[in-house]
N, C-alpha and C positions, 0 to 999 in steps of 0.2 A: 499505739492508737495512731489511728491516721484518719484522715475525711476518705469521702470517697473521689475517685477522679473529674467528676463537675464543677467540684469548688478546689480543685487545685490547679497549680501551674506542674510544668511539667520536672522542678528541680528537683531535687533531694529533700531538700527542708519541706515537711509538713506538720499542718497544725492538729492537734488532737479534736476527735468527733466523737460525741453524744454514745461511749461505749465502744465507742471501737466498730459500732454498725452500718454497716453502707446506708445510707438514706434513701431511699428511691423516687419518694413522692414529693411533686412541685412545693408543696407548703414545705414541708422540711428540709429539703435543701437548697430551698431558694428564701421562701417568705420568712421562716421562723426566724433564719438567723438575722438579717433585718431587723426584724420584730427584738430578738433578743440586743441586736446594739442598739436599738432603740431605746429598751430600758433602761440597762446598764448606763450608755451615756446621760440620760435624765438623772439616773441614781447619782452616780459618781458628780456628777458638776451640781446638783441640786446639796450633796452635802459640800462638795468643795468651796461653794459659795458662798454656803454659809458659813463654815469655819471661817470664813473671812471675815464675813460681813459682824459675825459676833465676837473677832479676834477682839482682846482686854489688850492694853498697850504693856501692861504687864508680862506678857505668853510671848510676844514678838512672831518668830516664824513658827516657832514648835508646832502651835493649836493647828495655823493650815498646815502643815506639812505632816503630820503625822497623820490628821481627818481624809489629807490626799490619797495617802499610802495604805493607811491600814483600810479605806472603802474600797480603793482598786480590785487591792490584794482579795477582800471579802469579798467582790463583786466578781473578780475572774476567776474565783476558787466554785463559785456558784453556778456561773454561766457561761463559762468558757468553753466547755463542753458541746456547746450548743453552736455558739457562733465564732467560735477562736480565742472570745475575750478581747476584741481590739479596743473598741471606744475610742477610737483617734484616729483621725484621718490617713498620719502620719506613720503610723503602726501599719495600718491597709498596706499604705504605699509600699512600707519596706518587705510588707508578706510577700506583695505581689513582686517584686523588684527579684526576690532570692529564690523566686519558684516555688513558693507555700501559699498562694491563694489565687484564685482565678481571677485576672483581669474583668471578666463578664462580672463578676460581684463589686469592683473596687466603687464606682459610681454610687449602688445603692446601699453599700454603708457609709459612704460619704453623707448620700442626704441622710440614711437615718443615722448617725451621729449629730451630724450638726441640728438636726430638729430635735435630737436627745437632749444635747448643749443649750436649746432654746427653752425646750421647756423643764430642765433643772436649774436655770437663770430664772423663769419665772413665777416656777414654785420655791423658790430662795427669796424672792423679792416680794411676795405674797404672804409669807409666813414672817417677814421681818419687820422689825420698825423701820418707818418710810427713812427719817433719819441715819440711822447705821446704815442705811443700805446706801444713801446718797454718798457718806464720808467713808467709805471703805476704800481703803488702797487695794492694789494687787494689777495683775496684766491686765484687766479691761479696764483698771479704772485711771489708776493714776501712778504708777511707777515710773514709766518715762514720759515725763514731763518736758524734756527739750531736746531740742536738734544734737547735742554734743552729748546724749546718753544713747544714739541710736545704735553705731556703730560697737559700742561694748554689750547691750541690749543683743542684739543679732547673734554676735560670736557667744553670747551665753546661752542664747536657747538653741544653737548649733550642737555647740558642746556638751550639754545638758540632756539635748536629747537623742543625740549620738548615745549617751550611755543608757541612756531607758531603750532604746532600741533596742541595741548591741544585746540586754540581758533578754529581753522578748525574743528577737531572733535565736538565738543561743540556749534559751533556757526553757523554751515553748514550743519555736517551731523548728529547730532543728534538728534531724532522727540521732545525731551521735552524740548533743550535748544536751538534751531537752531533761527534765528530769521533773517530780514529782514537787518540787518544792518551786517551782515556776510564778507560780500568783505570787507568793509571799516577796521573792527575788526583787518581782518586778515592783509591788508595792513598796517595798523597804530602796530601792532605786528612786521612786518619785520620791520619796522621803528626805532621804539625802541630796537630790538636786534641791530640793524647795529650800532645803536649810542652808545650801552655799550659793545657788544663785537668785533664791526669793528678792534680795534687796535688789539685785542689779536688772531683772529684765523682768521680773515676778514668778520666773520659772515655771510658764506654762506646758510648753513642751506638747500643746495638744492644739491644733485652731478652733475643735469644736468649744474646747475650756475655755476660749478669748471670743468665738463668735456668739454664745449666747448671751452673755454679760452685756458686749457689746452693742448688741440688739436692744436689749432690755436697757439700759441706760444710756442708750444712742451715744455712745462714747467711741467714735472710730478714730481718734487722733494716736498714730502710731500703731495702727490696728494690724497692719501689713507685716510689721516685725513677727507675730506670731503663726502667718505661715509661712513667711521665709527660709526662717531658720528649721523650724522645724521640717519642710520639706526638703530642704538640702541634707538634715540631716539622715535622712529615709534614703535618699541620693547615695550617703555615704555611705552608709551600711551597706546597702543595697550592692554597690561596687565593691566592698571590702568582702563581704563572703559570697557573693555571687562566684 
């Protein structure tokens, strides 16, 4: 399966498309993928935020790790053939760098993903008890509290996101290595990353995942970590695979 040329770079790595058919209309080729990225990001970040807000002390990182991983796997499996199933600005950047995504679509995807992050976080806040929302921990709230934690958090986000993006690029985009289980491999990578690094940095691995809750909670302390780490990981993976 491969996308049509207008949505792809010139490299060998390519993303799946809707049934492998060439999509000719402007709506199917440009608008529909952005709407799907908006929808998928909203659903993913709604579920992710809710799992953190409603997380009990007895479950630790297990509940958010499973919720994020399973949700992302299901959403990619359901919607990935339309948009490529990025739902993450760092993934879109990496896909562009390895030649699997058209640079022209990068900014519209980023806007869709960030808007989805904002909608998902706002919906999670709307359906949750107010005290639980403000007491929640995680990357958008209170994982990194002191300057001494910054270096460790940036390195953690870099490494964790590198693993995630490698799984995405090699499992879903690269023609030589892509396979049908890619959505669930990606979800499993998210689960593993959160279990491993959630206590260090919050294991966001996704600027949109951090941006939405930051806006809703108006909490911007150390927010830049969740842009710097993932985007550096995109550049690293781009250099490794390109």
